[in-house]
C-alpha positions in Angstrom: 95.9 140.9 -146.0 92.8 143.3 -145.1 91.9 145.9 -148.1 91.8 149.5 -147.7 87.9 149.4 -147.3 88.2 146.5 -144.5 90.9 148.9 -142.6 88.4 152.0 -143.0 85.5 149.5 -141.7 87.9 148.2 -138.7 88.9 151.7 -137.9 85.9 153.2 -137.8 84.4 150.5 -135.7 87.5 151.2 -133.4 86.6 154.9 -133.3 82.6 154.5 -132.6 83.8 152.1 -129.8 86.5 154.4 -128.0 84.7 157.9 -128.4 81.5 157.2 -129.8 79.3 157.6 -133.4 79.6 161.4 -133.7 83.4 161.3 -133.2 83.9 158.8 -136.0 84.4 161.4 -138.7 86.7 161.0 -141.9 89.4 162.7 -140.4 89.6 160.5 -137.5 88.9 157.2 -139.4 91.4 158.3 -142.0 93.9 158.7 -138.9 93.3 155.4 -137.5 93.8 153.6 -140.8 96.7 155.7 -141.6 95.1 157.1 -145.2 94.4 160.3 -146.4 91.1 161.6 -145.6 90.0 161.6 -149.6 90.4 157.8 -149.5 87.4 157.8 -147.2 85.3 158.9 -149.9 86.9 157.4 -152.5 85.5 154.3 -150.6 82.0 154.8 -149.0 79.5 157.3 -150.4 79.3 159.3 -147.5 80.7 159.2 -143.7 77.1 158.0 -142.2 77.5 154.9 -144.8 81.0 153.9 -143.2 79.7 154.3 -139.6 76.5 152.1 -140.6 78.6 149.5 -142.4 81.2 149.4 -139.8 78.5 149.0 -137.2 76.8 146.1 -139.3 80.3 144.5 -139.4 80.8 144.9 -135.6 77.3 143.5 -135.1 77.5 140.4 -137.4 79.3 138.2 -134.6 76.8 139.1 -132.1 74.1 138.0 -134.1 75.9 134.7 -134.7 76.7 134.1 -131.4 73.3 135.1 -129.8 71.6 132.4 -132.5 74.1 129.6 -131.7 73.9 130.5 -127.4 69.9 130.3 -128.4 70.2 126.9 -130.2 71.9 125.8 -127.2 69.2 126.8 -124.9 72.0 128.7 -123.0 70.0 132.2 -122.3 72.4 133.2 -119.8 75.3 133.2 -122.5 73.1 135.1 -124.8 72.5 137.8 -122.1 76.1 137.8 -121.4 77.0 138.5 -125.0 74.4 141.1 -125.4 75.7 143.0 -122.1 79.5 143.0 -123.5 80.4 146.4 -123.1 81.7 146.4 -127.0 78.6 145.1 -128.4 76.0 147.1 -125.9 77.6 150.2 -127.2 77.7 149.3 -130.7 74.5 148.9 -130.6 73.3 151.8 -128.4 75.1 154.2 -131.1 73.7 152.5 -133.5 70.1 152.9 -132.2 70.5 156.9 -131.0 71.9 157.1 -134.9 68.9 155.6 -136.1 66.7 157.9 -134.0 67.7 160.8 -136.4 68.8 159.0 -139.8 66.6 156.6 -141.7 69.5 154.8 -143.4 70.9 154.2 -139.9 67.3 153.0 -138.8 66.5 150.6 -141.8 70.0 149.1 -140.9 69.1 148.9 -137.2 65.6 147.3 -138.1 67.2 144.9 -140.4 69.4 143.4 -137.9 66.7 143.4 -135.1 64.7 141.4 -137.5 67.9 139.1 -138.5 68.1 138.5 -134.9 64.1 137.5 -134.2 63.9 135.3 -137.5 66.9 133.7 -136.4 65.8 132.8 -132.6 62.3 132.1 -134.3 64.0 129.5 -136.5 65.6 128.0 -133.5 62.1 127.6 -131.5 60.4 126.4 -134.8 63.0 123.2 -135.1 62.6 122.6 -131.4 59.0 122.1 -131.9 57.3 125.4 -131.2 54.7 126.1 -133.4 55.3 129.0 -136.1 53.0 132.0 -134.9 54.2 131.2 -131.3 57.8 131.1 -132.3 57.6 134.5 -133.9 55.9 135.9 -130.9 58.3 134.3 -128.3 61.3 135.3 -130.5 60.0 138.9 -130.3 59.7 139.2 -126.7 62.9 136.9 -126.1 65.2 139.6 -128.2 63.3 142.5 -126.6 63.8 141.1 -123.6 67.3 140.3 -124.1 68.1 143.8 -125.1 66.2 145.5 -122.2 68.5 143.5 -119.9 71.5 144.4 -122.2 70.6 148.1 -122.0 70.0 147.9 -118.0 73.2 146.2 -117.5 75.3 148.5 -119.8 74.0 151.6 -117.5 74.0 149.7 -114.5 76.9 147.6 -112.8 74.6 146.3 -110.2 71.9 145.4 -112.4 70.7 141.5 -111.4 71.1 139.9 -114.7 71.2 136.6 -113.7 67.4 137.4 -111.7 66.4 139.3 -114.6 67.5 136.2 -117.0 65.5 133.9 -114.9 62.5 135.9 -114.7 62.1 136.2 -118.4 62.6 132.6 -119.0 59.4 132.1 -116.7 57.7 134.8 -118.3 58.0 133.3 -121.7 57.5 129.7 -119.8 60.8 128.4 -120.3 61.7 129.2 -123.7 64.4 128.7 -124.8 
């Protein structure tokens, strides 16, 4: 059975995905979770902390899935995951908040660094030298992020072609 904190995180995540970061107010989250608004403040130091924790909880499966797809050398699957509407929206909402809030910026930087490190680890295990692996991981994750952004904004964006070009530019990695 989910704890009250978990229910609040799930409710906040749902509100962020449905209505946006700014709409994930204490009242909206409490209503979604079926609790009084004061309960939110008991479990989370601030509304922003709740939003950040909910977003990070929602992004954790993306980190795992992207790492696994990279390990399988399946960039197309990784791009498909990064362009999933829920993850693309969540990452966009988090990034927009990060532009105005240092705690959101720290969490977003941490997520991106963990993703780059994870991809670099896969590349090193595949035999790519350490320095090159880090650089390729940075280029690959930035490229995936860019493709995801464009695909989320433009339903006609050529995801497969852009993915193939990214692989060619990176010399076939992964």
